[in-house]
C-alpha positions in Angstrom: 0.0 0.0 0.0 1.3 3.4 -0.9 1.9 6.0 1.8 0.8 8.8 -0.7 -3.0 8.8 -1.2 -4.3 10.3 -4.4 -8.0 11.1 -5.1 -8.7 12.9 -8.3 -6.2 15.9 -8.5 -5.5 15.9 -4.8 -2.8 13.9 -2.9 -2.3 13.4 0.8 0.6 12.4 3.0 0.9 11.8 6.8 4.3 11.4 8.3 5.6 11.1 11.9 9.1 12.0 12.9 11.0 12.0 16.2 11.8 15.3 17.7 15.4 15.8 19.0 15.7 15.9 22.8 15.0 19.4 24.2 13.9 20.7 20.9 10.1 20.6 21.3 9.8 24.2 22.7 11.8 25.7 19.9 9.9 23.7 17.3 6.6 24.8 18.9 7.7 28.5 18.6 8.6 27.9 15.0 5.2 26.4 14.2 3.4 29.1 16.1 5.3 31.7 14.0 4.4 29.9 10.8 0.7 30.0 11.9 1.0 33.7 12.8 2.6 34.4 9.4 -0.4 32.7 7.7 1.9 30.0 6.3 4.8 32.2 5.4 6.5 31.1 2.2 4.6 27.9 1.9 1.4 29.8 1.4 2.9 31.1 -1.9 3.5 27.6 -3.3 -0.1 27.6 -4.6 -0.7 23.9 -4.4 -1.3 23.3 -0.7 -4.9 22.8 0.4 -3.9 22.2 4.0 -0.8 21.4 5.9 -0.6 20.7 9.6 2.2 19.9 12.1 1.3 18.5 15.5 3.7 18.0 18.4 2.5 15.0 20.4 3.5 12.0 22.6 5.0 14.1 25.4 6.8 16.4 23.0 8.7 13.5 21.4 7.1 13.2 18.0 5.9 15.5 15.2 3.0 14.6 13.0 2.9 16.2 9.4 -0.3 15.9 7.5 -1.0 17.6 4.2 -3.3 17.7 1.2 -1.9 19.1 -2.0 -2.4 19.3 -5.8 -0.6 16.9 -8.1 2.1 14.4 -7.3 4.4 14.1 -4.3 7.5 14.7 -6.4 6.5 18.1 -7.5 5.1 19.0 -4.0 8.2 18.1 -2.1 10.5 19.7 -4.8 8.5 22.9 -4.3 9.3 22.7 -0.6 13.0 22.0 -1.2 13.5 24.7 -3.9 11.0 27.5 -2.9 10.8 27.3 0.9 14.0 25.5 2.2 14.7 27.8 5.1 11.2 27.3 6.5 11.3 23.5 6.1 14.8 23.4 7.8 13.4 25.5 10.6 10.7 22.9 11.2 12.4 19.5 10.6 15.8 20.7 11.7 14.4 19.9 15.2 13.9 16.2 14.2 16.1 13.2 14.2 17.8 12.3 11.0 16.7 15.3 9.0 19.0 15.7 6.0 18.1 19.3 5.2 15.8 20.7 2.5 18.4 21.6 -0.1 19.2 18.0 -1.0 15.9 17.1 -2.6 16.4 13.3 -3.0 17.3 13.1 0.7 14.4 15.3 1.8 12.0 13.2 -0.3 13.4 10.0 1.2 13.2 11.4 4.7 9.6 12.4 4.4 8.4 9.3 2.6 10.5 7.2 4.9 8.6 8.7 7.8 5.2 8.5 6.1 2.4 6.2 7.3 -0.5 4.7 5.5 -3.7 6.7 5.5 -6.5 4.5 6.7 -9.4 6.9 6.2 -9.7 9.9 4.0 -12.4 12.3 2.6 -11.9 15.1 0.2 -15.0 17.2 -0.7 -13.6 18.5 -4.0 -11.1 15.9 -5.3 -11.1 17.4 -8.8 -10.5 21.0 -7.8 -7.0 22.3 -7.5 -6.1 25.3 -5.3 -6.0 27.4 -8.4 -9.5 26.2 -9.4 -10.9 27.1 -6.0 -9.2 30.5 -6.0 -10.6 31.2 -9.4 -14.1 30.2 -8.3 -13.9 32.4 -5.2 -12.7 35.3 -7.4 -15.7 34.9 -9.7 -18.1 34.6 -6.8 -16.7 37.9 -5.4 -17.2 39.6 -8.7 -20.7 38.2 -9.1 -21.6 39.3 -5.5 -20.3 42.8 -6.3 -22.3 42.9 -9.5 -25.5 41.8 -7.6 -24.9 44.5 -5.0 -24.5 47.1 -7.7 -27.7 46.2 -9.6 -29.7 45.6 -6.4 
């Protein structure tokens, strides 16, 4: 069974990595900063529906869960090439992390930490982030038009 689940145009990965001893607080601050920055650079990738990191198991493990457009190779290559500092700031607190700048090693690290998804639902499996943004843009324009004629 593949650790990457694909439904329509959307793929999903869930991975669990071990946090280095005494790194959970720094990792937590990094993740809180990412949340406060509305995703930072990863929000500009344009293919991520949702990404979530969760520190759990008494601050010893990190859960990574994401839904994204397309295939896993393109997705992780985007992370490695377009947001390496942010990825290093997160997984740099985890055991065995090879760094984001060596794409094959990053891919192998994440996929090697990935677990099988046993249950999954996607409301719009054939709609990419770009499709959704376009639809929202058109809805906004239509709402404005209705306001103007109303």
